[in-house]
BAFI-3210 file (N, C-alpha, C; in Angstrom, 3 decimals, decimal comma, padded with zeros to 6 digits):
// residues 299
n [1|2|3|4|5|6|7|8|9|10|11|12|13|14|15|16|17|18|19|20|21|22|23|24|25|26|27|28|29|30|31|32|33|34|35|36|37|38|39|40|41|42|43|44|45|46|47|48|49|50|51|52|53|54|55|56|57|58|59|60|61|62|63|64|65|66|67|68|69|70|71|72|73|74|75|76|77|78|79|80|81|82|83|84|85|86|87|88|89|90|91|92|93|94|95|96|97|98|99|100|101|102|103|104|105|106|107|108|109|110|111|112|113|114|115|116|117|118|119|120|121|122|123|124|125|126|127|128|129|130|131|132|133|134|135|136|137|138|139|140|141|142|143|144|145|146|147|148|149|150|151|152|153|154|155|156|157|158|159|160|161|162|163|164|165|166|167|168|169|170|171|172|173|174|175|176|177|178|179|180|181|182|183|184|185|186|187|188|189|190|191|192|193|194|195|196|197|198|199|200|201|202|203|204|205|206|207|208|209|210|211|212|213|214|215|216|217|218|219|220|221|222|223|224|225|226|227|228|229|230|231|232|233|234|235|236|237|238|239|240|241|242|243|244|245|246|247|248|249|250|251|252|253|254|255|256|257|258|259|260|261|262|263|264|265|266|267|268|269|270|271|272|273|274|275|276|277|278|279|280|281|282|283|284|285|286|287|288|289|290|291|292|293|294|295|296|297|298|299]
n.u [002,663|000,254|-000,749|-002,781|-003,006|-000,968|-001,508|-004,075|-003,502|-002,539|-003,468|-006,013|-009,273|-011,934|-014,785|-017,368|-019,929|-022,842|-023,868|-022,567|-020,967|-021,876|-020,413|-017,186|-014,792|-012,498|-009,561|-008,007|-007,314|-005,032|-003,678|-000,837|001,184|002,701|003,825|004,748|001,667|001,308|000,245|-001,546|-002,682|-004,108|-005,963|-007,269|-008,405|-010,058|-011,667|-013,086|-014,396|-016,159|-017,585|-018,764|-020,428|-022,104|-023,571|-024,945|-026,398|-027,815|-028,635|-030,015|-028,688|-026,797|-023,250|-020,907|-018,075|-015,705|-013,776|-011,252|-009,164|-005,923|-005,122|-002,957|000,606|001,894|-000,325|-001,567|-003,814|-005,520|-008,368|-010,467|-011,099|-013,641|-014,585|-017,721|-018,571|-021,521|-023,851|-025,052|-023,201|-023,163|-021,680|-020,868|-019,724|-018,081|-016,871|-014,498|-013,971|-012,164|-013,128|-012,631|-009,753|-010,158|-012,632|-014,727|-016,914|-018,867|-019,716|-021,850|-020,840|-021,948|-025,450|-027,746|-030,088|-032,091|-033,134|-036,980|-038,972|-040,975|-041,731|-041,385|-042,659|-042,237|-042,774|-044,931|-044,165|-044,765|-046,103|-043,809|-043,391|-042,686|-040,765|-038,110|-037,893|-035,805|-033,653|-032,589|-031,229|-029,037|-028,004|-026,936|-024,897|-023,546|-022,028|-020,515|-019,157|-017,697|-016,266|-014,436|-013,117|-010,999|-009,746|-008,864|-006,679|-005,196|-004,422|-002,374|-000,165|002,752|002,786|001,250|003,242|005,683|004,601|003,933|006,706|008,209|007,144|007,250|010,852|011,364|010,022|010,846|009,163|006,251|004,177|001,952|-001,186|-004,503|-008,326|-010,433|-013,329|-015,620|-015,613|-016,133|-013,432|-010,195|-006,868|-003,873|-000,627|002,663|006,521|009,134|011,842|012,333|013,141|012,189|011,190|010,230|007,695|005,952|006,726|005,812|003,533|003,060|003,429|001,497|-000,943|000,365|-000,059|-002,376|-003,577|-002,610|-003,958|-006,576|-007,739|-009,399|-011,941|-012,777|-014,809|-016,862|-015,931|-016,101|-016,668|-018,115|-020,332|-023,783|-025,502|-024,393|-024,041|-022,250|-019,435|-016,419|-013,994|-010,502|-007,826|-004,442|-001,013|001,671|004,406|003,423|002,113|-001,485|-003,935|-006,891|-009,816|-012,693|-015,140|-016,892|-014,613|-012,694|-013,713|-013,626|-011,124|-010,414|-011,606|-010,180|-011,440|-010,160|-008,293|-004,384|-004,303|-006,895|-007,442|-005,369|-006,105|-008,177|-008,334|-005,953|-005,374|-006,587|-008,814|-010,909|-012,781|-013,831|-016,834|-017,266|-014,780|-011,861|-010,292|-012,254|-015,498|-017,047|-017,123|-013,695|-011,231|-013,755|-014,169|-015,398|-015,195|-013,327|-010,134|-009,061|-010,512|-010,064|-008,106|-004,585|-001,682|001,828|004,721]
n.v [-003,157|-002,727|-003,495|-003,664|-002,912|-003,454|-006,750|-006,643|-006,014|-008,587|-010,676|-010,777|-010,596|-013,429|-014,593|-016,629|-015,153|-014,416|-013,567|-012,098|-009,765|-009,168|-008,623|-007,418|-005,123|-003,703|-002,774|000,707|001,277|002,320|004,443|005,948|005,002|006,483|004,860|001,551|-000,561|-002,102|-005,485|-006,138|-003,358|-003,344|-005,155|-004,118|-001,718|-002,859|-004,154|-002,057|-001,049|-002,636|-003,085|-000,856|-000,676|-002,931|-002,193|-000,126|-001,241|-003,379|-002,328|000,215|002,419|005,106|005,302|007,916|007,618|004,905|002,457|000,031|-002,449|-002,808|-006,480|-008,678|-008,442|-011,375|-012,365|-011,629|-012,043|-012,259|-012,039|-008,854|-006,023|-003,797|-000,870|001,822|005,083|006,778|008,715|010,347|010,550|007,637|004,414|001,715|-001,757|-004,540|-007,765|-008,929|-011,252|-013,048|-014,965|-015,226|-014,315|-011,032|-010,964|-010,256|-011,165|-010,574|-010,061|-008,694|-006,560|-004,514|-004,274|-004,549|-002,962|-003,978|-002,297|-001,883|-003,911|-004,124|-007,050|-007,552|-005,888|-002,942|-003,558|-002,488|-001,521|-003,055|-002,590|-002,868|-006,081|-006,906|-009,194|-010,316|-011,872|-014,288|-014,520|-016,451|-016,992|-014,894|-015,372|-017,796|-016,480|-014,611|-016,341|-017,821|-016,002|-015,353|-017,565|-017,654|-015,369|-016,531|-018,648|-017,435|-015,512|-018,352|-019,109|-017,355|-017,907|-018,338|-014,638|-014,081|-015,697|-013,624|-011,319|-012,075|-012,541|-010,776|-008,706|-009,997|-011,247|-013,213|-015,469|-018,614|-020,582|-020,498|-022,928|-024,019|-023,285|-022,913|-024,282|-024,908|-026,521|-027,744|-026,377|-023,930|-022,618|-020,411|-021,436|-020,695|-021,860|-021,623|-021,726|-020,731|-018,899|-018,426|-018,942|-021,913|-020,631|-018,090|-017,367|-014,967|-014,087|-015,534|-015,001|-012,401|-013,077|-014,039|-012,410|-010,753|-011,915|-012,543|-010,013|-009,313|-010,820|-009,641|-008,148|-009,682|-009,411|-007,130|-003,672|-003,892|-005,919|-009,969|-010,887|-009,845|-009,450|-009,085|-011,101|-013,289|-016,840|-018,399|-017,620|-017,251|-018,093|-017,757|-019,632|-019,761|-021,096|-021,294|-022,354|-024,936|-023,611|-022,686|-020,594|-019,141|-017,551|-016,088|-015,484|-013,101|-011,851|-011,750|-009,331|-007,307|-007,149|-006,150|-004,238|-002,067|-002,513|-004,236|-005,021|-006,038|-007,517|-008,059|-009,589|-011,806|-012,795|-013,779|-015,740|-017,747|-021,166|-022,992|-022,133|-022,207|-020,248|-018,998|-019,397|-022,643|-023,774|-025,494|-026,165|-026,461|-025,706|-023,627|-025,185|-025,788|-027,947|-029,580|-031,049|-030,351|-031,425|-033,075|-032,101|-031,601|-031,645|-029,454|-027,336|-027,762|-026,037|-025,999|-024,972]
n.w [011,974|011,053|007,968|005,930|003,321|001,879|002,088|000,895|-001,363|-002,285|-002,686|-005,044|-004,764|-006,410|-008,360|-009,630|-012,276|-012,399|-014,725|-017,996|-019,958|-023,125|-025,155|-026,579|-026,388|-028,577|-028,690|-028,840|-032,567|-034,772|-033,557|-032,428|-029,738|-026,614|-025,076|-024,499|-023,699|-020,285|-019,751|-017,961|-017,207|-019,873|-019,792|-017,552|-018,851|-020,629|-019,368|-017,544|-019,479|-020,236|-018,170|-018,092|-019,858|-018,969|-016,931|-017,776|-019,928|-017,919|-015,564|-013,876|-013,413|-013,671|-014,838|-013,875|-013,098|-014,097|-012,850|-012,695|-010,865|-011,874|-012,202|-010,732|-011,127|-012,202|-012,652|-014,997|-016,249|-014,251|-012,037|-011,254|-008,941|-009,356|-009,734|-009,966|-010,221|-009,334|-010,222|-008,704|-006,595|-005,468|-004,694|-006,453|-006,524|-008,553|-008,991|-011,646|-013,815|-016,230|-018,878|-021,453|-023,673|-023,620|-022,783|-020,015|-017,137|-014,596|-011,690|-009,027|-006,030|-004,666|-003,859|-007,466|-008,727|-011,306|-014,343|-015,116|-017,181|-020,519|-020,100|-017,577|-015,141|-013,080|-009,824|-007,394|-004,048|-001,211|002,280|004,909|006,675|008,589|008,115|007,510|003,939|003,511|000,301|-001,768|-003,929|-003,818|-001,558|-001,925|-004,054|-002,851|-000,655|-002,663|-003,822|-001,132|-000,385|-003,140|-002,364|-000,494|-001,284|-003,339|-002,101|-000,626|-002,446|-003,330|-002,164|-002,096|-001,720|000,536|002,508|001,881|003,140|005,289|006,439|005,905|008,168|010,671|010,410|012,412|011,212|010,486|008,083|006,026|006,990|006,000|004,712|004,452|003,800|006,100|005,492|006,741|008,949|008,216|008,318|007,726|007,499|008,986|009,384|011,080|011,144|013,753|014,433|016,855|020,320|022,413|024,448|024,449|024,731|024,463|021,792|020,592|020,605|019,846|016,900|016,021|016,060|014,442|011,558|012,131|011,962|009,546|007,599|008,710|006,425|004,872|006,306|006,160|005,624|003,184|001,800|000,720|002,609|004,521|003,452|004,026|003,136|003,329|004,200|004,886|007,419|007,733|010,039|011,537|011,950|013,559|013,763|015,510|015,891|017,106|018,847|019,007|018,102|018,180|015,895|016,087|013,886|014,572|016,281|014,584|012,538|014,566|014,840|012,026|011,788|013,912|016,310|018,332|020,222|020,990|023,659|024,341|022,419|022,812|024,950|024,225|022,242|022,250|023,441|022,119|020,934|022,079|022,744|020,266|018,094|016,599|016,165|015,334|016,881|019,175|019,871|022,842|025,537|026,575|024,815|023,558|020,548|017,110|014,969|012,522|011,421|007,826|005,591|002,515|001,083|000,947|000,898|000,810|001,760]
ca.u [001,854|-000,860|-000,262|-003,903|-003,549|-000,284|-001,871|-005,376|-003,514|-001,903|-004,761|-007,350|-010,985|-012,624|-015,963|-018,377|-020,554|-024,238|-024,440|-021,737|-021,147|-021,825|-019,649|-015,975|-014,770|-011,472|-008,384|-007,767|-006,996|-004,294|-003,022|000,588|001,818|003,593|004,458|003,968|000,660|001,406|-000,846|-002,685|-003,234|-004,804|-006,900|-007,920|-009,195|-010,920|-012,497|-013,956|-015,621|-017,352|-018,027|-019,350|-021,506|-022,868|-024,132|-025,796|-027,671|-028,622|-029,331|-030,817|-027,836|-025,778|-021,923|-020,077|-016,357|-015,229|-012,173|-011,044|-008,107|-005,820|-004,645|-001,321|001,870|002,504|-001,213|-002,412|-005,097|-006,450|-009,514|-010,173|-012,531|-014,012|-016,064|-018,377|-018,912|-022,678|-024,262|-025,888|-021,641|-022,572|-020,532|-021,067|-018,143|-018,046|-015,773|-014,434|-013,318|-011,862|-014,004|-011,885|-008,894|-010,995|-014,288|-015,340|-017,866|-019,248|-020,639|-021,558|-020,459|-023,309|-026,788|-028,101|-031,510|-032,264|-034,715|-037,879|-039,064|-042,586|-042,600|-041,206|-043,120|-041,981|-043,656|-044,872|-043,182|-045,547|-045,688|-043,013|-044,518|-041,386|-040,195|-037,754|-037,797|-034,080|-033,236|-031,993|-030,062|-028,556|-027,117|-025,661|-024,155|-022,296|-021,566|-019,683|-017,460|-016,968|-015,149|-013,392|-011,807|-010,546|-009,676|-007,688|-005,851|-004,604|-003,597|-001,461|000,725|003,986|003,041|001,172|004,231|006,393|003,884|004,296|007,712|008,598|006,458|008,160|011,606|011,677|009,027|011,080|008,647|004,853|003,956|000,107|-002,317|-005,735|-009,132|-011,410|-014,600|-016,660|-015,877|-015,841|-011,919|-009,163|-006,123|-002,467|000,739|003,845|007,360|009,554|013,501|012,119|013,263|011,093|011,008|009,917|005,869|005,282|007,532|004,683|001,980|003,166|003,560|000,388|-001,671|000,923|-000,690|-003,777|-003,589|-002,051|-005,054|-007,928|-008,467|-010,502|-012,937|-013,028|-015,985|-017,037|-015,328|-017,790|-016,835|-019,139|-021,787|-024,862|-026,454|-023,860|-024,435|-020,828|-018,751|-015,149|-012,974|-009,313|-006,715|-002,920|-000,669|002,772|005,386|002,590|000,689|-002,701|-004,783|-008,351|-010,279|-013,872|-015,722|-016,935|-013,369|-011,749|-014,170|-013,303|-009,598|-010,491|-012,136|-009,346|-011,709|-009,864|-006,204|-003,786|-004,142|-008,224|-007,621|-004,861|-006,871|-010,123|-007,741|-005,546|-006,202|-006,808|-009,586|-012,256|-013,723|-014,506|-017,898|-017,017|-013,382|-011,628|-010,204|-013,095|-016,703|-017,961|-015,629|-012,200|-011,014|-014,642|-014,104|-016,524|-015,055|-011,773|-009,500|-008,575|-011,050|-009,903|-006,966|-003,568|-000,557|003,239|005,755]
ca.v [-004,189|-002,424|-003,746|-004,807|-002,600|-004,756|-007,806|-006,646|-006,327|-009,651|-011,947|-010,143|-011,475|-013,284|-015,344|-016,529|-014,892|-015,333|-012,675|-012,363|-008,837|-009,887|-007,592|-007,168|-003,856|-003,785|-001,832|001,576|001,002|003,372|005,668|005,529|004,980|007,093|003,651|-000,058|-000,772|-003,147|-006,442|-005,687|-002,720|-003,184|-005,887|-003,134|-000,640|-003,604|-004,559|-001,247|-000,286|-003,146|-003,212|000,732|-001,236|-003,605|-001,208|000,842|-002,345|-004,376|-001,891|001,706|003,146|005,850|005,127|008,864|006,981|003,614|002,544|-001,801|-002,073|-004,196|-007,933|-008,777|-008,520|-012,146|-013,006|-010,383|-012,224|-012,238|-010,938|-007,598|-005,451|-002,982|000,530|002,708|006,084|007,135|010,275|010,553|010,148|006,830|003,826|000,071|-002,622|-005,897|-008,507|-008,942|-012,107|-013,078|-015,402|-015,647|-013,200|-009,699|-010,776|-010,520|-011,492|-009,167|-010,472|-007,432|-007,022|-003,873|-005,335|-003,632|-003,478|-004,017|-001,750|-002,987|-004,335|-004,983|-008,081|-008,031|-004,347|-002,761|-004,397|-001,684|-001,345|-003,237|-002,431|-003,880|-006,916|-006,449|-010,314|-010,172|-012,875|-014,183|-014,597|-017,500|-016,325|-013,475|-016,153|-018,300|-015,566|-013,941|-017,408|-018,387|-014,592|-015,648|-018,880|-017,125|-014,716|-017,152|-019,354|-016,079|-015,536|-019,319|-019,370|-015,963|-018,394|-017,318|-013,519|-014,160|-015,659|-012,530|-010,345|-012,414|-012,711|-009,157|-008,461|-010,963|-012,149|-014,790|-016,624|-019,160|-020,630|-020,678|-024,375|-024,563|-022,122|-023,801|-023,461|-026,495|-026,548|-028,265|-025,827|-022,605|-022,140|-020,024|-022,036|-020,222|-022,698|-020,774|-022,341|-019,636|-019,591|-017,980|-019,489|-022,370|-019,853|-016,726|-017,457|-013,372|-013,401|-016,191|-014,543|-011,114|-012,986|-014,947|-011,541|-010,207|-012,948|-012,213|-008,288|-009,344|-011,180|-009,385|-007,608|-010,277|-008,878|-005,499|-003,325|-004,230|-007,412|-010,457|-011,845|-008,879|-009,427|-009,736|-012,352|-014,788|-017,711|-018,342|-017,086|-017,581|-017,561|-018,113|-020,257|-019,191|-021,746|-020,754|-023,803|-025,915|-023,116|-022,701|-019,069|-019,189|-015,960|-016,099|-014,323|-012,039|-011,632|-010,908|-008,373|-006,535|-006,911|-005,554|-002,583|-001,606|-002,269|-004,903|-004,655|-007,251|-007,710|-008,568|-010,768|-012,424|-013,405|-014,649|-016,492|-018,985|-022,393|-023,634|-020,803|-022,322|-018,681|-018,366|-020,066|-023,268|-023,850|-026,855|-027,073|-026,504|-024,424|-024,099|-025,833|-025,926|-029,395|-030,000|-030,924|-030,396|-031,894|-033,570|-031,373|-032,853|-030,848|-027,948|-026,976|-027,119|-025,623|-026,353|-024,373]
ca.w [011,848|010,088|006,700|005,358|001,990|000,890|002,065|000,322|-002,838|-002,540|-003,006|-005,518|-005,044|-007,406|-007,861|-010,656|-012,528|-013,549|-016,157|-018,777|-020,951|-024,672|-026,175|-026,797|-026,903|-029,200|-028,480|-030,124|-033,740|-035,633|-033,097|-031,873|-028,302|-026,102|-024,394|-024,443|-022,423|-019,152|-020,118|-016,855|-017,205|-020,636|-018,977|-016,856|-019,518|-021,144|-017,867|-017,098|-020,357|-020,330|-016,585|-017,827|-020,582|-018,331|-016,042|-018,473|-020,318|-016,946|-014,687|-014,523|-013,000|-014,349|-014,044|-014,539|-013,665|-013,854|-012,266|-012,168|-010,260|-012,431|-011,754|-010,533|-013,090|-012,014|-013,491|-016,038|-017,017|-013,256|-011,671|-010,624|-008,511|-010,606|-008,925|-010,733|-009,274|-009,978|-010,419|-007,065|-005,715|-004,792|-005,439|-006,493|-006,957|-008,805|-009,703|-012,834|-014,212|-017,350|-019,455|-022,237|-024,346|-023,748|-022,743|-018,806|-016,708|-013,585|-010,091|-007,866|-004,559|-003,928|-005,066|-008,444|-009,418|-012,955|-014,684|-014,995|-018,868|-020,701|-019,806|-015,880|-014,948|-011,954|-008,460|-006,479|-002,867|-000,148|003,385|005,285|007,640|009,783|008,715|005,601|003,272|002,535|-001,072|-002,072|-005,384|-003,178|-000,238|-003,098|-004,836|-001,554|000,085|-003,145|-003,228|-000,030|-000,978|-003,943|-001,752|000,859|-002,602|-004,095|-000,487|-000,517|-004,307|-003,175|-000,622|-002,045|-001,442|001,770|002,973|001,991|003,892|007,258|006,926|006,139|009,047|010,854|010,398|012,890|010,387|008,942|006,924|006,157|006,700|005,840|004,472|004,195|004,250|006,291|004,612|007,660|010,702|007,784|008,740|007,124|008,680|009,182|010,317|010,375|012,051|013,894|014,681|018,129|021,503|022,851|026,173|024,033|024,256|024,132|020,802|019,044|020,660|019,061|015,717|015,579|015,919|013,440|011,270|012,651|011,697|007,971|007,047|008,653|005,482|004,541|006,667|006,532|005,436|001,657|001,287|001,005|004,134|005,316|002,583|004,666|002,409|003,514|005,042|005,780|008,530|007,811|011,060|011,520|013,017|013,676|014,519|015,697|016,466|017,462|019,976|018,414|018,248|017,380|016,208|015,433|012,610|015,494|016,883|013,058|012,149|014,900|014,382|010,831|011,996|015,119|017,697|019,355|020,391|021,163|024,895|024,446|020,933|022,979|026,105|024,037|020,835|023,186|023,873|020,788|020,019|022,430|022,557|018,620|017,607|015,295|015,619|014,866|018,682|020,048|020,596|023,962|026,586|026,067|024,115|022,992|019,152|016,779|013,436|012,531|010,281|007,091|004,445|002,182|000,199|001,469|000,176|001,619|000,693]
c.u [000,979|-000,969|-001,601|-003,651|-002,704|-001,124|-003,195|-005,061|-002,922|-003,154|-005,958|-008,169|-011,574|-013,811|-016,497|-019,346|-022,114|-024,891|-022,730|-022,012|-021,006|-021,230|-018,371|-015,685|-013,141|-010,509|-008,388|-006,799|-005,695|-003,597|-001,905|000,482|002,562|004,835|004,347|003,148|001,224|000,295|-001,923|-003,185|-004,149|-006,133|-007,683|-008,753|-010,199|-012,162|-013,849|-014,904|-016,456|-018,092|-019,366|-020,685|-022,769|-023,972|-025,373|-027,189|-027,984|-028,931|-029,788|-029,778|-027,204|-024,133|-021,462|-018,294|-016,357|-013,975|-012,204|-009,105|-006,823|-005,144|-002,886|-000,543|001,917|001,000|-002,125|-003,809|-006,175|-007,572|-009,270|-011,052|-012,288|-015,059|-016,353|-018,800|-020,053|-023,293|-024,615|-024,611|-022,100|-021,723|-020,592|-019,952|-018,736|-017,201|-015,927|-013,448|-013,256|-011,989|-013,139|-011,407|-009,878|-012,189|-014,641|-016,486|-017,458|-020,356|-020,871|-021,218|-021,488|-024,496|-027,080|-029,076|-031,385|-033,346|-035,998|-038,699|-040,543|-043,054|-042,096|-041,626|-042,498|-043,091|-043,801|-044,961|-044,635|-045,352|-045,226|-043,773|-043,446|-040,497|-039,645|-037,709|-036,133|-034,198|-032,217|-030,812|-029,101|-027,517|-026,158|-024,949|-022,882|-021,564|-020,227|-018,296|-017,390|-015,892|-014,102|-012,570|-011,173|-009,399|-008,528|-006,601|-004,645|-003,751|-002,523|-000,201|002,241|004,170|002,476|002,530|005,355|006,165|004,298|005,599|008,681|008,251|007,414|009,541|012,155|010,820|010,257|010,653|007,250|004,638|002,465|-000,498|-003,298|-007,350|-010,405|-012,906|-015,634|-016,727|-015,818|-014,215|-010,383|-007,638|-004,850|-001,621|002,044|005,398|008,303|011,233|013,395|012,249|011,938|010,274|009,987|008,198|005,552|005,821|006,314|003,720|001,782|003,245|002,877|-000,643|-001,168|000,164|-002,100|-004,613|-003,289|-003,651|-006,411|-008,403|-008,996|-011,600|-013,158|-014,491|-015,708|-016,257|-016,351|-017,847|-017,702|-020,424|-022,511|-025,724|-025,368|-023,972|-022,549|-019,533|-017,346|-014,666|-011,591|-008,669|-005,289|-002,033|000,744|003,672|004,469|001,703|-000,631|-003,217|-005,949|-008,919|-011,848|-014,298|-015,545|-015,717|-012,720|-012,939|-014,058|-011,886|-009,497|-011,149|-011,554|-010,214|-011,155|-008,589|-005,764|-004,052|-005,592|-008,489|-006,644|-005,485|-008,009|-009,546|-007,080|-006,204|-007,020|-008,305|-010,978|-013,339|-014,131|-015,335|-016,931|-015,729|-012,958|-011,046|-010,962|-014,275|-017,476|-016,620|-014,551|-012,061|-012,480|-014,315|-015,506|-016,339|-013,532|-011,053|-009,194|-009,110|-010,396|-008,420|-005,803|-002,494|001,037|003,880|007,298]
c.v [-004,019|-002,235|-004,144|-004,273|-003,491|-005,751|-007,913|-007,073|-007,901|-010,420|-010,988|-011,178|-012,242|-014,705|-015,389|-016,044|-015,391|-014,030|-012,147|-011,107|-009,137|-008,902|-007,378|-005,962|-003,831|-002,175|-000,761|001,392|001,927|004,424|005,157|006,015|005,425|005,694|002,408|-000,012|-001,812|-004,168|-006,375|-004,718|-002,459|-003,986|-005,100|-002,530|-001,327|-004,033|-003,440|-000,541|-001,126|-003,203|-001,670|000,440|-002,338|-002,988|-000,393|-000,426|-003,255|-003,524|-000,232|002,682|003,718|006,222|007,080|008,445|005,605|003,556|000,853|-001,330|-003,167|-005,292|-007,896|-008,914|-010,065|-012,869|-011,886|-010,469|-012,743|-011,601|-009,975|-007,373|-004,071|-001,466|001,411|004,085|006,741|008,381|010,741|010,427|008,891|005,833|002,352|-000,699|-004,200|-006,554|-008,929|-010,333|-012,441|-014,534|-016,319|-014,289|-011,529|-009,272|-011,061|-010,244|-010,816|-010,003|-009,097|-007,429|-006,052|-004,585|-003,970|-003,782|-003,381|-003,380|-002,133|-003,096|-004,501|-006,460|-008,505|-006,158|-004,508|-002,880|-003,012|-001,975|-001,902|-003,083|-003,766|-004,782|-007,479|-007,858|-010,274|-011,369|-013,499|-015,013|-015,707|-017,724|-015,777|-014,360|-017,015|-017,751|-015,199|-015,118|-017,526|-017,144|-014,777|-016,529|-018,184|-016,615|-015,452|-018,510|-018,434|-016,171|-016,851|-019,399|-018,293|-016,220|-017,770|-015,537|-013,327|-014,245|-014,629|-011,572|-010,563|-012,015|-011,550|-008,553|-009,362|-011,675|-013,282|-016,063|-017,185|-019,912|-020,733|-022,239|-025,026|-023,159|-022,668|-023,672|-024,504|-025,817|-026,462|-027,086|-023,953|-021,834|-021,952|-020,492|-021,931|-021,184|-021,998|-021,933|-020,731|-020,312|-018,666|-019,105|-020,701|-021,890|-018,410|-016,663|-015,702|-013,197|-014,622|-015,601|-013,057|-011,298|-013,394|-013,737|-010,613|-010,762|-012,905|-011,039|-008,362|-009,480|-010,995|-008,267|-008,306|-009,852|-007,920|-005,425|-003,495|-005,198|-008,143|-011,229|-010,823|-008,567|-009,953|-010,454|-013,226|-015,261|-018,590|-017,510|-017,681|-017,466|-018,123|-018,746|-019,943|-020,297|-021,247|-021,728|-023,943|-024,894|-022,563|-021,194|-019,103|-018,051|-016,548|-015,245|-013,307|-011,156|-011,079|-009,522|-006,807|-006,064|-006,300|-004,035|-001,710|-001,557|-003,447|-005,240|-005,804|-008,073|-008,800|-009,714|-011,670|-013,579|-014,124|-015,656|-017,421|-019,790|-023,085|-023,107|-021,416|-021,336|-018,491|-019,611|-020,757|-023,992|-025,162|-027,380|-026,987|-024,967|-024,556|-024,432|-026,029|-027,741|-029,763|-030,269|-030,673|-030,727|-031,928|-032,870|-032,592|-032,359|-029,821|-027,955|-026,856|-027,006|-025,857|-025,805|-025,679]
c.w [010,744|008,713|005,956|003,618|001,314|001,042|001,189|-001,502|-003,445|-003,096|-003,613|-005,284|-005,901|-006,877|-009,719|-010,995|-012,733|-014,125|-016,876|-020,134|-022,245|-025,516|-025,983|-027,486|-027,112|-028,569|-029,386|-031,268|-034,607|-035,061|-031,983|-030,448|-027,961|-025,338|-024,427|-023,550|-021,555|-019,548|-019,192|-016,898|-018,394|-020,553|-018,640|-017,257|-020,077|-020,325|-017,973|-018,431|-020,481|-018,876|-017,220|-018,739|-019,826|-017,384|-016,697|-019,422|-019,608|-015,795|-014,821|-014,033|-014,345|-013,982|-014,961|-014,376|-013,486|-013,968|-011,766|-011,801|-010,999|-011,772|-011,453|-011,635|-013,252|-012,541|-014,124|-016,481|-015,763|-012,710|-011,107|-009,851|-009,827|-009,586|-010,035|-009,296|-010,274|-010,150|-009,343|-006,502|-005,066|-005,493|-005,668|-007,094|-007,331|-008,899|-010,568|-013,060|-015,898|-018,433|-020,558|-023,329|-024,636|-023,779|-021,074|-018,463|-015,025|-012,686|-008,939|-006,569|-004,017|-004,990|-005,831|-008,662|-010,815|-013,281|-015,038|-016,659|-019,190|-019,995|-018,084|-015,223|-013,676|-010,583|-007,991|-005,239|-001,747|001,067|004,558|006,692|008,598|009,745|007,022|005,317|003,072|001,137|-000,889|-002,685|-004,412|-002,305|-001,121|-003,651|-004,051|-000,958|-001,319|-003,320|-002,265|000,076|-002,193|-003,424|-000,881|-000,625|-003,197|-003,364|-000,582|-001,983|-004,195|-002,082|-000,773|-001,393|-000,168|002,605|003,341|002,860|005,132|007,601|006,954|007,413|010,458|011,009|011,382|012,826|009,992|007,983|006,933|005,488|005,852|005,451|003,630|004,779|004,712|006,310|006,210|008,813|009,564|008,581|008,176|008,377|008,170|009,877|009,915|011,495|012,275|014,117|016,623|019,091|021,983|024,156|025,445|023,494|024,267|022,913|020,003|019,171|019,721|017,236|015,115|015,762|014,545|012,012|011,081|011,288|009,791|006,966|007,293|007,307|004,653|005,179|007,220|005,839|003,792|000,667|001,286|001,890|004,710|004,826|003,702|004,518|002,452|004,610|006,081|006,136|008,512|009,255|011,258|012,579|012,960|014,127|014,491|016,614|016,839|018,510|018,867|019,083|017,528|017,408|015,428|014,933|013,616|015,566|015,513|012,794|013,115|014,833|012,980|010,905|012,958|016,300|018,326|019,452|020,895|022,616|024,894|023,473|021,940|024,119|025,465|022,718|021,937|023,966|023,251|020,372|020,700|022,657|021,254|018,459|016,451|015,215|015,909|016,614|019,196|019,786|021,491|025,128|025,875|026,168|023,676|021,525|018,801|015,118|013,557|011,434|009,203|005,399|004,034|001,736|001,310|000,844|001,031|000,791|000,910]
res [x|x|x|x|x|x|x|x|x|x|x|x|x|x|x|x|x|x|x|x|x|x|x|x|x|x|x|x|x|x|x|x|x|x|x|x|x|x|x|x|x|x|x|x|x|x|x|x|x|x|x|x|x|x|x|x|x|x|x|x|x|x|x|x|x|x|x|x|x|x|x|x|x|x|x|x|x|x|x|x|x|x|x|x|x|x|x|x|x|x|x|x|x|x|x|x|x|x|x|x|x|x|x|x|x|x|x|x|x|x|x|x|x|x|x|x|x|x|x|x|x|x|x|x|x|x|x|x|x|x|x|x|x|x|x|x|x|x|x|x|x|x|x|x|x|x|x|x|x|x|x|x|x|x|x|x|x|x|x|x|x|x|x|x|x|x|x|x|x|x|x|x|x|x|x|x|x|x|x|x|x|x|x|x|x|x|x|x|x|x|x|x|x|x|x|x|x|x|x|x|x|x|x|x|x|x|x|x|x|x|x|x|x|x|x|x|x|x|x|x|x|x|x|x|x|x|x|x|x|x|x|x|x|x|x|x|x|x|x|x|x|x|x|x|x|x|x|x|x|x|x|x|x|x|x|x|x|x|x|x|x|x|x|x|x|x|x|x|x|x|x|x|x|x|x|x|x|x|x|x|x|x|x|x|x|x|x|x|x|x|x|x|x|x|x|x|x|x|x]
***
């Protein structure tokens, strides 16, 4: 059931960037290749070179190794994650999106501090007043990355369906995967071939789907960025039975600190235990917003 590594590879997160590397590094010319390079791998190599240039140009960081995860074979020009190992053994990450053939822009997942310049000298640190001042720009970027990660998951509907059915052969169809913006809810609906009396089977399928999608709430994912104000929850419907998981519940499932029995007790009954639930938040049956917004993909 614990197969998030495959699910994470299915839906590559992407987000709009606030800066563009204004340099295109061409491929090596005139040298014979032992074997043709896959287009996705070639794009990953270009992104790696440009990410290194970006870090050296726009920050005071010194990368010693840069790696970009190749995009899916079905979308070689798609977005990808890039990671850089620094001289102090720390790691920074960014999302790379192709703006035009061979040209990528990056948005940081970890915070990157630009080097001081003559026009913007370094500001000395001031004593902590005890009250943090939110950075609106950081919040906007973090929220954009959250929505981009969810959009890419929805766009990977066919692969998500395959992962669900592979783990749950009783699932006959993935009927809906969508995002309900007013309640920040990722919605998944499936139909199974299970007997109408097999409530335990439906419970197990619902938890399996929750676990598959929990990679979105893992550490280092955009949904866990402290700067984000959008905290998505998950609703899974199996043969008409609704299972709602709050943001906090999804974080615990992702961190392997919530097991099936506790999750089931909190999730059944329309998700009334989950803040912001479409089916209710607080007393059972108390509606918070009508369903209808967001993108819906039906198989």
